[in-house]
Each structure stands twice: as structure tokens, then as C-alpha cells.
C-alpha positions in Angstrom: 30.5 38.1 84.1 29.3 41.8 83.9 26.5 41.2 81.0 22.9 42.3 81.9 20.6 39.9 80.3 17.2 40.9 79.5 14.5 38.2 79.1 10.7 37.7 79.0 8.7 36.4 82.2 8.8 32.8 80.9 9.7 30.2 83.6 12.6 28.9 81.6 14.9 32.0 82.5 14.9 31.6 86.1 18.3 30.0 86.2 19.6 33.5 84.7 19.5 34.8 88.2 22.6 32.8 89.3 24.3 33.1 86.0 23.9 36.7 85.4 25.1 39.4 87.4 22.0 41.5 86.5 18.6 40.0 84.9 15.8 42.0 84.1 12.3 40.8 82.7 10.1 42.3 80.4 6.5 41.2 81.2 5.0 40.8 78.0 1.4 40.4 79.7 1.2 43.8 80.7 3.8 45.6 78.4 5.6 45.4 75.2 8.6 47.9 76.5 9.7 48.2 80.0 9.7 51.9 81.4 13.5 51.7 80.8 12.9 50.8 77.0 14.1 47.5 77.1 12.7 44.6 75.1 13.2 41.1 73.6 11.4 41.4 70.2 15.0 41.7 68.2 16.3 38.8 69.8 12.8 36.7 69.2 13.0 38.2 65.5 16.3 36.7 65.1 15.6 33.3 66.6 12.5 33.0 64.4 14.8 33.8 61.2 17.3 31.0 62.4 14.4 28.5 62.7 13.0 29.5 59.2 16.3 29.2 57.9 16.8 25.8 59.3 13.6 24.2 58.0 14.1 25.9 54.6 17.6 27.0 53.4 19.9 24.8 55.5 17.9 21.8 56.4 20.0 21.4 59.3 22.8 23.2 61.1 26.0 21.1 62.2 27.0 22.3 65.9 30.3 22.9 65.0 29.2 25.4 62.4 26.4 27.1 64.2 28.0 30.2 65.3 28.7 30.5 61.3 25.2 30.2 60.3 23.9 32.7 63.2 26.8 35.2 62.0 25.7 35.1 58.6 22.2 35.5 59.4 22.9 38.5 61.7 24.9 40.0 58.9 
């Protein structure tokens, strides 16, 4: 409930306003990093790594084990 969520300007994240107590957006069309130093590049890189490993190394993720695959890639 007390999490601060940082996203880009995509409309897919509009529902975050109702869920997260604080939602900040980084507008990539005008800036790479917002004036406070927040960006979304680390999480975008992690998601790209998940997609590459699914297509190559693992071929599919069982939903029951998704957290374990994510933990392995994060490590």
C-alpha cells in the first residue's frame, strides 16, 4: 500500500493511480530521467531479459514457477 510506482507514459498504467498510493510517470518523449532521477530502464531491461530467456533458454514458463525464473534472472 505504501509503494511508489514509477512507470512510463503508456496508457496501460493508468489504473495504477487507483492501486498505488503514489504513481509517478517518466515521460520518455521529453526526457530520459525525470528531474528527481527516476527512470524505468532497469525494469525494461529485466523484462527484455525475461522475454529472451523464454524464447531461447527455457522455451516456456510455468506460471507456478514464474517467480523462480525471475529470481534466477535477477540474481
